[in-house]
C-alpha positions as CSV (number, residue, x, y, z in Angstrom):
1,M,6.5,-2.3,-41.1
2,K,3.8,0.3,-40.3
3,H,2.1,-2.1,-37.8
4,G,5.4,-3.1,-36.3
5,L,6.2,0.6,-35.6
6,I,2.8,1.1,-34.0
7,L,3.3,-2.0,-31.8
8,F,6.8,-0.9,-30.9
9,L,5.7,2.6,-30.0
10,S,2.6,1.4,-28.0
11,V,4.8,-1.0,-26.0
12,F,7.6,1.5,-25.5
13,L,5.4,4.5,-24.6
14,S,2.7,2.7,-22.5
15,P,4.7,3.1,-19.2
16,F,5.1,6.8,-19.8
17,V,1.4,7.2,-20.6
18,W,0.6,5.2,-17.4
19,A,2.9,7.3,-15.3
20,Q,1.4,10.6,-16.6
21,N,-2.1,9.4,-15.9
22,T,-1.4,8.0,-12.5
23,P,-2.6,10.2,-9.7
24,A,-0.1,11.2,-7.0
25,L,0.0,8.8,-4.1
26,T,-0.9,10.3,-0.7
27,C,2.0,10.4,1.8
28,E,2.4,11.0,5.5
29,S,5.5,12.5,7.1
30,D,6.9,12.4,10.6
31,E,10.2,13.6,12.0
32,Y,11.9,10.5,10.7
33,S,10.5,9.6,7.3
34,T,7.9,10.2,4.5
35,Y,5.9,7.2,3.5
36,I,3.0,6.2,1.3
37,L,-0.3,6.0,3.3
38,P,-2.3,2.8,3.3
39,N,-5.6,4.2,2.0
40,L,-8.1,3.2,-0.7
41,A,-6.9,5.5,-3.4
42,N,-3.3,4.5,-3.0
43,A,-4.2,0.8,-2.9
44,L,-6.1,1.1,-6.2
45,V,-3.1,2.7,-7.9
46,L,-0.7,0.1,-6.5
47,L,-2.9,-2.8,-7.3
48,D,-3.4,-1.6,-10.9
49,A,0.4,-1.2,-11.4
50,N,2.3,-4.0,-13.1
51,Q,5.7,-5.0,-11.8
52,E,7.7,-2.4,-13.7
53,Q,5.2,0.4,-12.8
54,F,5.2,-0.7,-9.2
55,K,9.0,-0.6,-9.1
56,G,8.9,2.8,-10.7
57,L,6.5,4.2,-8.1
58,M,8.6,2.8,-5.3
59,K,11.7,4.5,-6.8
60,E,9.7,7.8,-7.3
61,Y,8.7,7.8,-3.7
62,R,12.3,7.0,-2.6
63,Y,11.5,3.5,-1.3
64,Q,14.4,1.1,-1.1
65,E,14.4,-2.6,-2.1
66,F,14.2,-4.8,0.9
67,H,16.2,-7.9,0.0
68,R,14.4,-10.6,2.0
69,G,13.5,-13.0,-0.8
70,N,10.5,-11.2,-2.1
71,G,11.0,-9.4,-5.4
72,L,8.5,-6.6,-4.8
73,E,9.2,-5.6,-1.2
74,Y,10.2,-2.0,-0.4
75,L,11.1,0.0,2.7
76,A,10.6,3.8,3.1
77,P,13.9,5.4,4.1
78,S,14.0,6.4,7.8
79,S,16.4,8.1,10.1
80,R,15.0,6.1,13.0
81,V,16.4,2.7,13.7
82,N,13.3,1.0,15.1
83,Q,10.9,2.3,12.4
84,M,9.5,0.1,9.6
85,R,7.4,1.4,6.6
86,L,7.2,-1.6,4.3
87,I,5.2,-2.1,1.1
88,R,5.0,-5.6,-0.5
89,K,3.2,-6.5,-3.7
90,E,2.3,-10.2,-4.4
91,R,0.0,-11.3,-7.1
92,K,-3.3,-9.4,-6.6
93,Q,-2.5,-7.9,-3.2
94,V,-0.6,-5.0,-1.7
95,Q,0.5,-5.2,1.9
96,F,1.6,-2.4,4.2
97,L,3.5,-3.1,7.4
98,L,3.9,-0.1,9.7
99,S,5.7,0.0,13.0
100,P,5.1,2.1,14.9
101,T,1.6,3.0,13.6
102,K,-0.2,6.3,14.1
103,L,-3.7,5.2,15.2
104,S,-5.2,8.1,13.3
105,I,-4.1,6.5,10.0
106,I,-6.0,3.3,10.8
107,Q,-9.0,5.2,12.0
108,Q,-9.1,7.2,8.7
109,L,-8.8,4.0,6.7
110,E,-11.6,2.3,8.6
111,K,-13.9,5.4,8.3
112,A,-13.3,5.4,4.5
113,I,-14.0,1.6,4.3
114,K,-17.2,1.9,6.3
115,A,-18.6,4.5,3.9
116,Y,-19.0,1.5,1.4
117,N,-21.1,-0.6,3.9
118,P,-18.5,-3.5,4.1
119,V,-19.1,-7.1,5.0
120,I,-16.9,-7.5,8.1
121,S,-15.3,-10.7,9.4
122,K,-12.4,-11.7,11.6
123,D,-10.0,-14.6,11.1
124,F,-8.1,-16.8,13.6
125,S,-5.0,-14.6,13.5
126,G,-6.9,-11.5,14.6
127,M,-7.0,-9.9,11.2
128,T,-10.3,-8.0,10.6
129,W,-11.4,-8.3,7.0
130,Y,-13.6,-5.8,5.1
131,Q,-15.3,-6.8,1.8
132,I,-16.3,-3.8,-0.2
133,D,-17.7,-3.1,-3.6
134,F,-16.8,0.2,-5.4
135,P,-19.3,1.5,-7.9
136,T,-17.9,1.8,-11.4
137,S,-18.9,3.4,-14.7
138,N,-20.2,0.0,-16.0
139,S,-22.7,-2.2,-14.1
140,T,-20.1,-4.5,-12.5
141,P,-18.7,-3.1,-9.2
142,L,-15.1,-3.5,-8.3
143,S,-14.7,-5.8,-5.3
144,M,-11.9,-5.3,-2.8
145,K,-11.0,-7.2,0.4
146,I,-9.1,-5.2,3.0
147,G,-7.5,-6.8,6.1
148,I,-6.3,-4.8,9.1
149,K,-4.4,-6.2,12.1
150,M,-3.1,-4.1,15.0
151,E,-0.6,-5.5,17.4
152,E,0.6,-3.9,20.6
153,D,4.3,-3.9,20.9
154,S,7.0,-2.0,22.8
155,E,10.3,-0.4,22.0
156,D,13.2,0.8,24.1
157,R,14.4,4.3,23.6
158,V,16.3,6.7,25.8
159,G,16.5,4.2,28.6
160,R,12.7,3.7,28.7
161,T,10.2,1.2,27.3
162,W,7.4,2.7,25.2
163,A,4.2,1.1,24.2
164,I,3.6,1.2,20.4
165,W,1.2,-0.2,17.8
166,S,2.3,-2.1,14.8
167,S,-0.1,-2.8,11.9
168,T,-0.5,-5.0,8.9
169,I,-2.9,-3.7,6.2
170,I,-3.7,-5.9,3.2
171,F,-5.6,-4.8,0.1
172,S,-6.5,-7.5,-2.3
173,R,-8.8,-8.1,-5.3
């Protein structure tokens, strides 16, 4: 009985303990929405989250389920029709799809990645991949692969066509 109660409490309370120990995710705001930034710290938190924790984080940051066939796909609320801030979690990876993209966000991410002396490669689709190793408290470093793809696009607003950038950012272990 005593062991059953301990097991029940540890299973029941573990999401609450995880939520209390999870650092706040860094967000960006513009005139249309507030969304989670694709940066290394946020990626580590989202990759470490199990399905329920990930869903809880998306709800906490007011993301809405995106019903397109993937169970863990969420959109940031936006008052702008042509704006997409999507986060998708699949197996051991988290993907951010941003359109339009502020180039400064990608530049900050690349600067942070380059601080870890990454191995850089490019695939046939135009995705640039960065392989980095984070130092850890034990002797085994934490490896992460990050893919960044920028695509030029356009949108029509107020009777004019504007050039914009869309991005796909993938963090995987």
